[in-house]
C-alpha positions in Angstrom: 114.0 113.2 98.1 114.7 113.9 94.5 114.5 111.0 92.0 117.5 109.6 90.5 116.6 109.3 86.5 118.9 106.8 84.1 118.7 106.6 80.7 118.8 103.5 78.8 120.3 103.2 75.0 119.8 99.5 73.7 120.8 99.0 69.8 119.4 95.6 68.4 120.0 93.7 65.6 117.0 94.2 64.0 115.9 97.1 62.1 113.7 95.6 58.9 111.0 93.3 60.8 108.8 95.8 62.8 106.6 92.9 64.4 110.0 92.1 66.5 111.0 95.3 67.1 108.0 95.6 68.7 107.9 92.6 70.5 110.9 94.2 72.6 109.8 97.7 72.9 106.4 95.9 74.2 108.7 94.2 77.1 110.5 97.6 77.9 107.3 99.6 78.3 105.6 97.0 80.3 108.0 97.8 83.3 106.0 100.5 85.6 108.2 103.9 85.8 109.8 103.7 82.5 109.1 106.1 79.7 110.1 105.2 76.4 111.3 108.0 74.4 112.3 106.9 71.0 112.7 104.0 68.7 114.7 104.7 65.8 115.0 101.6 63.1 117.1 101.3 60.0 116.9 99.4 57.4 120.2 99.7 56.0 121.9 98.9 59.1 119.2 96.2 60.3 119.4 97.8 63.8 117.0 99.8 65.6 118.0 102.4 68.1 115.6 102.8 71.4 115.7 105.3 74.0 113.8 105.2 77.8 114.5 106.7 81.0 113.5 106.1 84.5 114.5 105.4 88.2 117.4 102.7 88.1 115.8 100.0 89.2 112.9 100.1 86.5 115.6 100.7 83.6 117.4 97.8 84.8 114.3 95.6 84.4 113.5 97.0 81.4 117.0 96.7 80.2 117.2 93.1 80.9 113.6 92.0 79.7 114.6 93.8 76.2 118.0 92.2 76.0 116.0 88.7 76.8 113.2 89.1 74.2 115.8 90.2 71.8 117.4 87.1 72.5 114.4 85.0 71.9 113.4 86.3 68.8 116.5 87.5 66.9 118.9 85.0 65.2 122.3 86.2 64.5 123.2 83.5 62.0 120.7 85.4 59.7 121.8 89.1 60.6 123.4 90.8 58.0 123.5 95.0 57.9 126.2 97.8 57.2 126.7 98.5 60.9 129.2 96.4 63.3 127.7 94.0 65.6 128.1 91.0 67.4 124.9 90.6 69.5 121.5 90.6 69.0 121.4 93.6 71.5 124.7 95.0 70.5 125.5 97.4 73.2 123.4 98.6 76.0 124.6 101.7 77.9 123.2 103.4 80.7 123.7 107.4 81.3 123.1 109.2 84.0 120.8 111.9 83.7 119.4 113.1 87.3 120.7 112.7 90.9 123.1 109.7 89.6 127.0 109.4 88.8 128.7 107.8 86.1 130.2 105.5 88.4 126.9 104.5 90.0 125.8 104.0 86.6 128.5 101.8 86.0 127.6 99.5 89.0 124.5 99.1 87.4 125.8 98.2 84.3 127.8 95.5 85.7 125.1 94.3 88.1 122.7 94.7 84.8 125.3 92.3 82.6 125.8 90.0 85.2 122.1 89.4 85.2 122.1 89.0 81.6 124.4 86.1 81.5 123.0 84.5 84.0 119.5 84.4 83.5 119.0 85.5 79.9 122.4 83.1 79.4 123.6 86.2 76.9 127.3 86.5 77.6 128.4 89.9 78.1 131.3 92.5 77.7 131.5 95.9 80.2 132.3 98.6 78.3 133.3 102.5 79.0 132.5 103.7 82.5 131.9 100.2 83.4 134.9 98.3 81.9 136.9 95.6 84.5 140.0 96.4 82.0 141.2 99.7 80.4 141.8 98.8 77.1 137.7 98.0 77.1 136.9 101.1 77.8 136.8 101.2 74.1 134.0 99.4 72.4 135.9 98.4 69.5 138.0 96.3 71.4 135.1 94.5 73.1 133.6 94.3 69.5 136.6 93.5 67.7 135.9 91.3 64.8 132.3 91.3 65.3 130.0 88.3 65.5 131.8 86.3 63.0 135.1 86.6 65.6 133.0 85.2 68.6 133.9 81.2 68.1 138.0 82.5 68.5 137.2 84.8 71.3 134.9 82.7 73.4 137.5 80.2 74.0 140.3 82.6 74.4 140.6 84.0 78.2 142.1 87.5 77.4 139.1 88.1 75.1 136.5 86.6 76.6 133.5 87.9 77.4 133.3 89.6 81.5 130.2 87.5 82.2 128.8 84.4 80.7 132.2 83.1 79.3 131.7 79.7 77.6 133.0 77.6 75.0 131.4 78.7 71.7 127.5 76.5 71.4 124.6 77.0 69.7 123.1 79.5 72.1 126.0 81.7 72.0 125.3 81.3 67.9 121.9 82.5 68.1 122.2 85.4 70.7 126.0 86.6 70.1 127.4 88.6 73.0 126.0 91.9 74.3 128.1 95.1 75.1 126.8 96.4 78.2 128.2 99.6 79.7 127.9 103.2 81.2 128.7 107.1 79.2 128.2 110.2 79.8 124.7 111.9 78.2 125.4 113.3 74.5 124.0 116.5 73.6 123.4 117.1 69.3 122.8 120.7 69.2 122.8 122.7 66.0 124.5 126.5 66.3 122.3 128.8 63.7 124.8 131.4 61.6 123.9 134.5 60.0 125.9 132.9 56.9 124.7 130.4 53.8 128.5 129.5 53.2 129.2 125.9 55.0 132.8 126.6 54.2 132.7 129.0 57.0 130.6 126.7 59.1 133.2 124.3 58.8 135.6 126.9 59.8 134.1 127.6 63.0 133.5 124.0 63.7 137.3 123.4 63.4 138.0 126.7 65.5 135.9 124.9 68.8 136.0 120.7 67.9 138.3 118.8 70.2 140.1 117.2 66.9 140.5 120.6 65.4 142.1 120.6 62.1 144.9 119.6 60.6 148.5 121.9 60.0 149.2 122.6 56.9 152.4 123.4 55.2 153.2 127.4 55.3 150.3 128.1 57.7 148.4 128.7 54.5 144.7 127.5 54.4 145.1 125.5 51.0 148.3 124.2 51.9 149.2 120.5 52.2 148.6 118.9 55.6 151.7 117.8 57.5 152.8 114.2 58.7 154.3 113.3 62.0 157.2 110.3 61.6 154.5 107.8 61.7 152.6 109.1 58.9 149.9 110.8 60.7 148.2 114.0 60.4 149.0 116.7 62.6 146.0 117.9 64.0 145.9 121.6 65.5 143.3 120.9 68.4 140.3 123.0 69.1 139.2 124.8 72.1 136.3 122.7 73.4 137.0 119.7 75.1 134.8 116.5 74.6 133.3 117.9 71.1 132.8 116.9 67.9 131.8 119.0 65.3 131.1 119.7 61.4 129.5 123.0 59.6 126.7 122.3 57.1 124.1 123.9 55.2 120.3 123.6 55.8 118.0 124.0 52.9 115.2 123.9 55.6 115.9 127.1 57.2 118.5 128.9 54.5 121.3 129.1 56.8 124.3 127.2 57.6 124.8 125.8 60.8 127.7 124.5 63.2 126.7 121.0 63.8 127.9 119.4 67.2 127.9 116.9 69.6 129.1 117.5 73.4 130.2 114.0 74.7 130.5 114.8 78.2 128.6 117.5 79.3 130.8 117.7 82.7 133.4 118.8 80.9 131.9 121.1 78.5 128.4 122.2 79.5 125.9 123.3 76.5 126.5 126.8 77.7 129.7 127.2 77.5 129.9 125.7 73.9 127.5 127.8 72.8 129.5 131.1 74.0 133.0 129.7 72.4 131.0 129.2 69.2 129.8 133.0 69.3 133.6 134.3 70.1 135.1 132.1 67.1 131.8 133.0 65.1 132.6 137.0 65.8 136.3 136.4 64.5 135.1 135.2 61.5 133.0 138.2 61.1 129.5 135.7 61.7 126.8 135.9 64.2 125.4 132.9 66.0 121.1 133.6 65.7 120.5 130.9 67.7 120.7 127.3 69.2 118.9 124.2 68.0 118.6 121.1 70.2 118.2 117.8 68.7 117.0 115.1 70.8 116.5 115.6 74.5 118.4 116.9 77.3 118.3 117.0 81.1 117.0 119.8 83.1 120.4 120.8 84.7 121.8 121.6 81.4 119.4 124.6 81.0 119.4 125.3 85.0 123.5 125.7 84.5 122.9 127.8 81.6 120.3 129.8 83.3 122.5 130.8 86.2 125.6 131.3 83.9 123.8 134.1 82.0 122.4 135.3 85.0 125.9 135.6 87.0 127.1 137.2 84.0 124.6 139.7 84.5 125.7 140.1 88.1 121.9 138.8 88.9 120.8 136.8 91.6 120.5 132.9 90.8 118.1 132.5 93.7 114.7 132.5 91.6 112.1 129.9 90.7 113.4 127.1 88.5 111.2 128.1 85.9 112.8 131.6 85.5 116.1 130.1 85.2 114.8 128.1 82.3 113.2 131.0 80.4 116.6 132.9 81.0 118.6 129.9 79.3 116.4 129.8 76.8 116.6 133.1 75.4 120.4 133.6 76.1 120.9 130.8 74.0 118.2 131.6 71.5 116.8 128.0 71.8 113.4 129.6 70.4 115.1 130.9 67.1 113.7 128.6 64.4 110.5 127.1 66.1 109.1 127.4 69.4 111.3 125.9 72.1 108.8 123.8 75.1 110.9 122.7 77.6 107.7 119.9 78.4 108.7 118.7 75.1 112.4 118.5 75.3 113.5 118.1 78.9 114.1 114.6 80.3 113.0 115.0 83.6 109.6 117.0 82.6 108.7 114.3 80.2 108.9 111.7 83.0 106.7 114.1 85.3 104.1 115.2 83.1 103.8 111.0 82.0 103.2 110.1 85.5 102.2 113.3 86.9 99.6 113.3 90.1 97.2 115.8 91.7 99.2 117.8 94.1 98.8 119.9 97.1 101.6 122.4 96.0 99.7 122.6 92.4 96.5 124.1 93.9 95.6 127.6 93.6 95.9 129.5 97.0 92.1 129.3 97.1 92.3 125.8 96.4 94.5 125.0 99.1 92.4 126.8 101.7 89.7 125.4 100.6 90.8 121.5 100.4 92.3 122.2 103.7 88.8 123.4 105.3 87.0 119.9 104.2 85.8 117.6 106.4 88.5 114.8 105.1 91.2 115.2 107.7 94.2 115.6 105.5 95.6 117.9 104.2 96.1 118.5 108.2 98.7 120.6 110.5 101.5 118.6 109.4 101.1 119.6 105.5 100.3 123.5 107.1 103.6 123.7 109.0 105.6 122.2 105.6 103.9 124.9 103.9 104.4 127.7 106.3 107.8 126.7 106.6 108.3 127.1 102.9 106.5 130.9 103.0 109.1 131.5 105.7 112.2 130.3 103.3 110.5 132.5 100.6 110.2 135.4 102.1 113.8 135.1 103.3 114.5 134.6 99.7 112.4 137.3 98.4 114.8 139.8 100.6 117.9 138.4 99.4 117.0 138.8 95.9 115.6 142.7 96.6 119.2 143.1 98.0 121.1 141.7 95.3 119.3 144.2 92.9 119.4 147.3 95.3 121.0 150.5 93.5 124.0 151.3 94.7 125.0 147.7 96.3 126.1 146.0 92.7 129.4 144.9 94.5 127.1 142.9 96.7 125.3 140.9 94.5 127.4 137.5 94.3 126.7 137.8 98.4 122.6 137.9 98.4 122.9 136.0 95.5 124.0 132.7 97.3 121.1 133.6 100.4 118.8 133.7 97.7 120.0 130.4 95.9 119.9 128.3 99.1 116.4 130.2 100.1 115.0 128.3 96.9 116.5 125.0 97.2 114.9 125.2 101.1 111.4 126.2 99.6 111.8 123.1 97.3 112.5 120.7 100.5 109.5 122.0 101.8 106.9 122.2 99.4 108.1 118.1 98.6 107.2 118.1 102.0 103.9 119.7 101.9 102.3 116.8 99.8 104.6 114.1 101.6 103.2 114.5 105.0 99.6 113.9 103.4 101.2 110.8 101.8 102.3 109.8 105.3 98.8 110.3 106.7 97.5 108.4 103.6 99.9 105.4 104.5 98.2 105.2 108.1 95.1 104.9 106.3 95.8 102.1 104.3 97.2 100.2 106.7 94.1 100.4 108.7 92.4 99.2 105.8 94.2 95.8 105.7 92.5 92.7 106.3 92.4 91.0 109.8 90.7 88.1 109.9 93.4 85.7 110.3 96.1 85.9 112.8 98.7 86.1 110.0 96.6 89.3 108.4 96.0 91.1 112.0 100.2 90.3 112.5 100.8 91.9 109.3 98.1 95.0 109.7 99.6 95.5 113.0 103.3 95.7 111.3 102.4 97.9 108.3 100.5 100.3 111.0 103.5 100.7 113.2 105.6 101.2 110.0 103.2 103.6 108.4 103.2 105.5 111.7 107.1 105.9 112.2 107.1 107.5 108.7 104.1 109.7 109.8 106.5 110.9 112.6 109.5 111.4 110.6 107.9 113.3 108.1 107.0 116.4 110.0 110.2 115.9 112.1 112.1 116.5 108.8 109.9 119.2 108.4 110.9 121.0 111.4 114.6 120.5 110.3 113.8 122.2 107.2 111.8 124.9 108.8 114.5 126.0 111.1 117.0 126.3 108.7 115.3 129.1 107.6 116.1 131.5 110.0 119.5 131.6 108.8 118.6 133.2 105.9 115.9 135.4 107.9 118.6 136.4 110.3 120.4 137.4 107.5 118.9 139.3 105.7 116.9 141.0 108.7 120.6 142.1 109.5 122.5 142.7 106.4 119.5 142.9 103.6 117.3 145.6 102.0 115.9 147.6 105.1 113.0 148.4 103.6 112.3 144.9 103.4 113.6 144.2 107.1 109.5 143.2 107.8 109.6 140.5 105.3 112.4 139.1 107.1 110.5 139.3 110.3 107.5 137.6 109.2 109.5 135.1 107.6 110.8 134.1 111.0 107.5 134.2 112.7 106.6 131.6 109.7 109.3 129.7 110.1 108.8 129.4 114.0 104.7 128.3 113.3 106.2 126.0 110.9 108.4 124.5 113.5 106.1 124.3 116.4 103.5 122.9 114.5 105.3 120.3 112.9 106.6 119.3 116.1 102.9 119.0 117.3 102.5 116.1 114.5 105.9 114.4 116.0 104.6 114.0 119.3 100.5 112.9 118.3 102.1 110.1 116.1 105.4 109.1 118.0 102.5 108.6 120.9 101.2 105.6 119.0 104.4 103.7 118.2 105.1 100.6 120.5 108.8 101.3 120.4 108.7 103.6 123.0 112.2 104.4 123.2 112.1 105.5 119.5 109.0 107.6 120.4 111.2 109.2 123.4 114.0 109.7 121.0 111.7 111.2 118.2 109.7 113.5 120.9 113.3 114.6 122.5 114.4 116.1 119.0 111.2 117.8 118.3 111.5 119.4 121.8 115.0 120.5 121.4 114.0 122.0 117.8 110.9 123.7 119.2 113.1 125.3 122.3 115.8 126.6 119.7 113.3 127.7 117.5 111.7 130.1 120.0 114.7 131.7 120.5 115.9 132.2 117.2 112.1 133.7 116.5 112.7 136.4 119.1 116.0 137.6 118.6 115.5 137.6 114.7 112.3 140.0 115.6 114.3 142.2 118.0 116.4 142.8 115.0 113.8 143.5 112.9 112.3 146.1 115.6 115.3 147.8 116.2 115.3 148.9 112.5 111.8 149.9 112.0 
């Protein structure tokens, strides 16, 4: 139901010829569903960092096409630059953004590396989370000796690439090797300070960054750094894992900042880093006045932050996503230096805006009713049923939020917050099904519109109609199952929620029952057109069972409500 989103950041060994770079990015952009976010060429490094995002299969295709085009246009025998490199595409990491794990990205990276080696004839190492050997998790190990070391490495079984290993030849001489990997999302962030002192900003950075600061003789800030028996500087670790940080002064703003890279947001989320920088700054008599995000961030970073700050206030987290994001923005001062627009900084929103199509759920209430009333057969009963289910969940959620904030019930805020959070998730699922039901009907119409002149066309059309009809039966059944879950919330709120809102819980139960029964009618009418009668009977049987249970739930919840009126 929810999209999986992957980011890819290939580094190409060309930073001076914009014609070559443009040909590579054109290949990437040719893939439907991929959005090119950034192209950053460097003259001194002779290297271009490209960033694009999309769903997994689209990203893999775009990455392959980009690497293949780079192998055709860039001759590593002519390459010179300041940055370490070993191939026309030097590195190609995949990064999980939403709906996908690092482990899944690692599997995708291995799949990509194998395809690059087989089809583009570019040997590939797998690094970081995609590494087959523990030592190859470190990119420096894979790239040891850089391009110049490839003749020796290609013929050494211990040093050869993971895919495409072969004796050094003209092809390898031209393309070099590529490191394909998977890593966690990196957030670049600057914390604004109410000081102009770089030294004090650095002190805060050393307090928090994982590396910490050198241990000095006598514990004095100006003492000589202490060494261990191997001659290495002894470090006092900072408080935040997976972070790198320094302090600097920004002329543009006239303030000092703690500039930080969070290399693993699962270990140290943005809001945790913010609070810790605030704590360490306060210990030194300094305030953090706001936060500056550099580049883009995943939506979950703001959602997690917003919920964190709501929980600190003993407030319900079961509120609309937009409200949670606004809490995060104001809590961390993301708009301190300039306006912060989530539509321009959140990866998922950029993708959504790029591919945005008209949706029923984006209509006004009046517009939705008018669209339903028109002579077109969609939106129809299945769509309305999903919307009624969403309203049932929304009413239960409203009572939970009112109960969470009720005076004198402070000790129970988390109990009701959990119910509200479940309600928000359920409402989101049902709102998705509002448009999905109409899409299912459109698939049937498209199948009926297929050509039917030849036997082959007739067969293909018949198969497509059956496939679309099955989908149009499964979607309202999914609506029934989701709507039925709203009874749990409405019952809990009727029994335990704010008594002044008990009638709202009752109306929520009525809406949930109407949704289940309405969607059930759509299951039955669509199942009647299925050629596979065994499947049809199974789906209708599930629908009837849910209808029977929904009638019981609604009757019991209304009885509870009536007893409290």
